[in-house]
C-alpha positions in Angstrom: -4.1 -37.1 6.5 -6.2 -34.0 7.0 -8.2 -32.5 4.1 -7.0 -29.5 2.2 -7.4 -26.1 3.9 -10.1 -23.8 2.7 -10.3 -20.0 3.0 -12.3 -19.2 6.1 -10.8 -15.8 6.9 -14.2 -14.2 6.7 -15.6 -16.3 9.5 -16.7 -14.2 12.5 -14.9 -15.4 15.6 -15.6 -14.5 19.3 -13.4 -15.6 22.1 -14.8 -15.4 25.6 -12.5 -15.4 28.6 -13.4 -16.7 32.1 -14.6 -14.1 34.6 -16.0 -14.1 38.2 -18.4 -16.9 39.3 -22.1 -16.5 38.7 -24.8 -19.2 39.1 -25.8 -20.7 35.8 -29.2 -19.8 34.3 -31.5 -22.6 33.5 -32.6 -23.1 29.9 -36.3 -22.8 30.5 -35.6 -19.5 32.4 -33.6 -18.1 29.6 -36.2 -19.0 27.0 -39.0 -17.4 29.1 -37.0 -14.3 30.2 -35.7 -13.5 26.8 -38.9 -14.5 25.0 -36.9 -16.6 22.6 -38.7 -18.4 19.8 -36.9 -21.3 18.1 -36.2 -21.0 14.5 -37.8 -23.7 12.5 -35.4 -23.2 9.6 -32.5 -24.2 11.9 -34.4 -27.1 13.4 -34.1 -25.8 16.9 -35.3 -27.8 19.9 -33.6 -26.7 23.1 -32.5 -29.4 25.4 -33.9 -28.6 28.9 -33.4 -31.8 30.8 -30.3 -31.4 32.9 -30.1 -35.1 33.6 -29.9 -35.8 29.9 -27.3 -33.1 29.4 -25.2 -34.6 32.2 -25.5 -38.1 30.7 -24.3 -36.8 27.3 -21.3 -35.0 28.8 -20.5 -38.0 31.0 -20.5 -40.3 27.9 -18.3 -37.9 26.0 -15.7 -38.1 28.9 -13.7 -35.1 27.8 -10.8 -33.6 29.7 -8.4 -30.6 29.5 -6.1 -32.3 27.0 -8.9 -32.8 24.5 -9.8 -30.6 21.6 -13.5 -30.5 22.0 -15.9 -29.1 19.4 -19.6 -28.5 20.0 -21.8 -28.2 17.0 -24.9 -26.0 17.5 -24.5 -25.2 21.2 -27.7 -23.1 21.2 -28.4 -21.9 24.7 -25.5 -23.9 26.2 -27.2 -26.8 27.9 -24.1 -29.0 27.0 -21.7 -26.1 26.6 -21.4 -25.2 30.3 -20.9 -28.8 31.3 -18.3 -29.5 28.6 -16.4 -26.3 29.6 -16.4 -27.4 33.3 -14.5 -30.5 32.2 -12.4 -29.3 29.3 -11.7 -25.7 30.3 -11.5 -24.8 26.6 -14.1 -25.4 24.0 -14.5 -24.7 20.3 -18.0 -24.3 19.0 -19.9 -23.4 15.8 -23.3 -21.8 15.9 -25.4 -20.5 13.1 -28.0 -18.5 15.1 -26.4 -15.1 15.9 -28.9 -14.6 18.8 -27.2 -17.3 20.8 -23.7 -15.7 20.8 -24.2 -13.1 23.5 -26.2 -15.7 25.6 -23.4 -18.2 25.4 -20.9 -15.5 26.3 -22.8 -14.7 29.5 -23.3 -18.3 30.5 -19.7 -19.3 29.9 -17.7 -16.3 30.9 -16.9 -17.7 34.4 -16.5 -21.4 33.5 -13.8 -21.6 30.8 -12.5 -20.3 27.5 -15.0 -20.6 24.7 -14.0 -19.9 21.1 -17.1 -19.8 18.9 -17.6 -19.2 15.2 -20.8 -18.2 13.5 -20.9 -20.8 10.8 -23.0 -23.4 9.0 -22.1 -26.8 10.3 -22.6 -28.3 6.8 -20.0 -26.0 5.3 -17.5 -25.9 8.1 -13.9 -27.1 7.5 -13.4 -29.6 10.4 -10.1 -30.7 9.0 -8.8 -27.1 8.9 -9.7 -26.6 12.5 -8.0 -29.8 13.7 -4.9 -28.8 11.8 -4.9 -25.3 13.4 -5.3 -26.5 16.9 -2.9 -29.4 16.7 -4.9 -32.6 17.0 -8.1 -34.6 16.3 -11.4 -33.3 17.3 -13.8 -34.8 19.8 -17.2 -33.6 18.7 -20.3 -33.3 20.9 -23.7 -32.1 19.6 -27.4 -32.1 19.9 -27.9 -32.1 16.2 -30.9 -30.4 14.5 -33.0 -33.2 12.9 -33.2 -31.4 9.6 -29.5 -31.7 8.9 -28.4 -34.6 11.0 -28.0 -37.2 8.2 -26.2 -35.0 5.7 -24.0 -33.6 8.5 -22.9 -37.1 9.6 -21.8 -37.8 6.0 -19.8 -34.5 6.1 -18.2 -35.5 9.4 -17.3 -38.9 8.0 -15.6 -37.3 5.1 -13.4 -35.4 7.7 -12.9 -38.6 9.7 -9.1 -38.2 9.6 -9.5 -35.0 11.7 -11.9 -36.6 14.2 -11.3 -38.9 17.2 -14.9 -39.5 18.2 -18.4 -38.0 18.2 -21.1 -38.0 20.8 -24.3 -37.0 18.9 -28.0 -36.8 19.4 -30.2 -37.9 16.5 -33.9 -38.6 15.9 -34.2 -42.1 17.1 -35.1 -43.5 13.7 -31.8 -42.1 12.3 -29.8 -43.5 15.2 -31.4 -46.9 14.5 -30.4 -46.6 10.8 -26.8 -45.8 11.8 -26.6 -49.0 13.9 -28.7 -51.2 11.5 -27.5 -54.7 10.4 -27.7 -56.3 7.0 -31.1 -57.6 6.1 -33.1 -55.1 8.2 -35.3 -52.4 6.7 -33.3 -49.7 8.4 -30.0 -50.9 6.8 -28.8 -48.6 4.2 -26.0 -46.3 3.0 -25.7 -44.6 6.4 -25.4 -48.0 8.1 -22.7 -49.2 5.8 -20.6 -46.0 5.9 -20.7 -45.8 9.7 -19.9 -49.5 10.1 -16.9 -49.1 7.8 -15.4 -46.1 9.5 -16.7 -46.1 13.1 -17.6 -48.1 16.1 -21.1 -47.2 17.2 -22.5 -47.4 20.7 -25.8 -46.3 22.2 -25.6 -43.8 25.0 -29.2 -43.0 26.0 -32.8 -42.6 24.8 -34.2 -39.1 25.0 -38.0 -38.5 25.2 -39.7 -35.5 23.6 -40.4 -33.8 27.0 -36.6 -33.3 27.3 -36.8 -30.4 24.8 -38.5 -27.1 24.4 -40.4 -27.1 22.2 -41.2 -30.8 22.3 -40.4 -32.6 19.0 -42.9 -35.1 17.6 -40.4 -37.9 17.7 -38.1 -39.7 20.2 -34.4 -39.1 20.2 -31.3 -41.1 20.9 -27.7 -40.2 21.7 -25.0 -42.4 20.2 -21.2 -42.4 20.2 -19.2 -43.0 17.1 -15.5 -43.7 17.6 -13.4 -43.4 14.4 -11.5 -46.6 13.7 -7.8 -46.7 13.2 -8.4 -48.5 9.9 -11.5 -49.3 8.0 -13.5 -52.5 8.8 -12.4 -54.0 5.5 -9.6 -53.4 3.0 -10.5 -50.7 0.5 -8.6 -49.9 -2.7 -10.6 -46.8 -3.4 -12.9 -45.3 -0.6 -14.5 -42.9 -3.1 -15.6 -45.7 -5.4 -16.7 -47.7 -2.4 -19.1 -44.8 -1.6 -20.4 -44.8 -5.2 -21.1 -48.5 -5.0 -23.0 -48.3 -1.8 -25.1 -45.4 -2.9 -25.9 -47.2 -6.2 -26.9 -50.4 -4.4 -29.4 -48.5 -2.2 -30.5 -46.1 -4.9 -33.5 -48.2 -5.6 -33.8 -50.7 -2.8 -36.1 -53.2 -4.6 -33.8 -53.6 -7.5 -31.4 -56.5 -7.7 -27.7 -55.6 -7.6 -27.5 -56.7 -11.3 -29.9 -53.8 -12.1 -28.9 -51.3 -9.4 -25.2 -51.3 -10.4 -25.7 -50.6 -14.1 -24.9 -46.9 -13.8 -21.4 -48.0 -12.6 -20.9 -50.9 -15.0 -22.8 -51.8 -18.2 -22.3 -55.5 -17.4 -22.6 -55.8 -13.6 -23.3 -59.5 -13.7 -19.6 -60.5 -14.4 -18.4 -57.9 -11.9 -20.7 -59.4 -9.2 -19.7 -63.0 -9.9 -16.1 -62.0 -9.7 -16.7 -60.6 -6.3 -18.5 -63.8 -5.2 -21.9 -62.2 -5.0 -25.1 -63.5 -6.5 -26.4 -60.9 -9.0 -29.9 -61.5 -7.8 -29.2 -60.3 -4.3 -30.2 -56.8 -3.2 -28.0 -54.2 -1.6 -29.7 -54.5 1.8 -28.4 -58.1 2.2 -24.7 -57.3 1.7 -22.3 -56.9 4.6 -19.7 -54.2 4.8 -17.0 -56.6 3.8 -19.0 -57.7 0.8 -19.4 -54.1 -0.3 -15.7 -53.6 0.1 -14.9 -56.7 -2.0 -17.3 -55.6 -4.7 -15.7 -52.1 -4.9 -12.2 -53.7 -5.0 -13.2 -56.0 -7.8 -14.1 -53.3 -10.4 -12.3 -53.2 -13.7 -9.7 -50.5 -13.5 
């Protein structure tokens, strides 16, 4: 079921129609010729490696029947390739400088419908409802918003089919982390509950302009038809997971006190040793714990 609609009538929309063929401009050429400076506040690192761009779009495997949304297309390194396959593409971009550049690059490839909007505040469910189907999302995500944005996307999971996303490598490893590892945390549990995660490709710093100080990784997340474990209350499940990892070194008996003044009995009822820590629990154990609360 899609989330409730929100009023986004004020959003600036631009629809670009295909025109006569012109050779595409390379990203480095655009940056140099237009004297573009990335905005640090938007976490901009432009993808300039065409081989990486092609690998991402190949992994996304979109076609003309899909409802494809690109988040933060920037200068269009993925956009032109996605349009070549899908023929129509929705996109949200916060940097107004990019809009006319995207218009020029995409006018002869396909139909691009773009909204100037903050990805963290965008109503993905409303868009899916308007265009008549679940979204397939592709993005080179800004590092500074990638984690909170993924949580937003998971909240809109009923409106999404799958996501092919680029993250800082450390974040991607947290997403795919297993119980007992240092990287395992709230993000790992939520992604394991709602998605199937697969690695696509590692991306070195030299694939960007400017070069980031970290490595990147592209992963695909396919929304599951049903959660990995039975859940009575997904919202409370999220509260339990966040509390368990709120202070990682605390035992569950202490970490869960904000949710239950006597967590020991609750944990025992769920078949979990109160002395264990959140990082040792599997997704199924977290679900059982959330389901065993006193209503």
